[in-house]
C-alpha positions, 0 to 999 in steps of 0.5 A: 544492467548498467553497474554505474546505475545499480551502484548509485541507487544501491548508495541511496537505499542505504541512506534512506532504508533506516529508522530515521526515515519513519518519522516523516513518512506515513509508515510511522503510523503503523510503527506506533503498535505493535499488534499485528491487526493494529500495524494492517489497519492502520497501515492500510489507513495510512496508505489510503490517506497518502496524499498531500502533505506528509505532515498533514497526512501523519497529522490526520492518521493519528487523529483517526487512532484518537477517535478509535481510543487509541486501539484500532483493532479493538474499537472495530471489534468491539464498538457499539453504534454510539461509538461511531458517532465521534467518527462523523465528522473526520475528513481527509480531502475527499476521505470522509465519514462516509468512507471511514465508517464503510472501512470499520464496517469491513475491518469488523466483518474480515477480522471475525472471519480471519486473524490477518488481512493477507486473507483479504488479499490472499486468502487462504480458504478460496471457498470463502467466497462473498461476491463476484460483482466484478468477476474479480473473485472467480479469476482468482479463485482459478488463478490461485488453484493453477499456481502462485499468486501475483501481486496484480491478482491479489489487488483485483481480488482485494477490490472485489472482495473490500466493495462485498458487503451489502449497499457498500457506498459507492463514492467509497470505490474511488480510494481503493484502486485496483490493476483492472482499472489501469491504476498504478495502485500506488498507495496498495503497493506501498502498503503491500512493501510495508507489510511483505518486505523483509530486511531488518532494517527496521522500516517494513514489518515483514509480517505476511508472507504468502506474497514474496518481496519479489512478487511486489510492485514499485509504488509509482507515485509523482516523485518516483515516476519523475526519478524513474523517467530520467533514469531511463527506468520508465519509457512508457508514455501514460502512467498505469499499471503497466508502467509501475510493472515496467519499472519494477522489471527495470529494477528487477535487473538491479536486485531481482529478489528485493527490486522494491527497495529501490522504492527508498532510493527513487522516492528520497531522490524525488521528495527529499533531494528534489530531482527534477525540481531543484536538484541536479539530475545526473546522468548514467 
């Protein structure tokens, strides 16, 4: 372990892992709500739409909330067919109204059977298997029976479960990734961080407990990847699921119980301090 690196990154975590971080970040969207299901729904949606400028991401999420009458969970559970017409022109980059309507259909189906979106990742009732089209649901159930869930297994399960409704639009599949596709799953790992981490700093929510902070995988976006490579936390040439795992393993040497807290440091250095673009990148 590099003690100088750990000390430096711990200082950066303390700098960015605080309520002041929220306002300019997509995590501000679920912070608009207190109801658990609203936090889950808009947290997932904010993470899904999290590409491009943060100010635009936040603006589009707020627009979506307005279209759902300011109450996402209530709208999803109680809407009638005419209510969906107002969503027909919602768009953010390649995410359009077809994707929006399928998200709403999935959420309604799920919340009619479960109290929390956590069961879409780590189901409490393994007998409820809707579809085995990609094989990962059966694999998940077997792994669950043999031991504790992993994030990799949970994400593979989730994607199969998410697209288990009849006649789902195939175009929407590009918006929900999984490790089985070799994706870094940056957005989903960010969402899991929001739901799972527990440090009482007021940024992450800690409303899920089936996965532990030590289980999480660090979100690996362009900024985090650039900074982590400079710090030699990543050596793998390509950027894929194994890259995110390698990064997380390196961070576990700094804090084995909460490695993903360093997402605040790496992201802050990349996007706020513009390491590799304008800022100085010191050696450790």
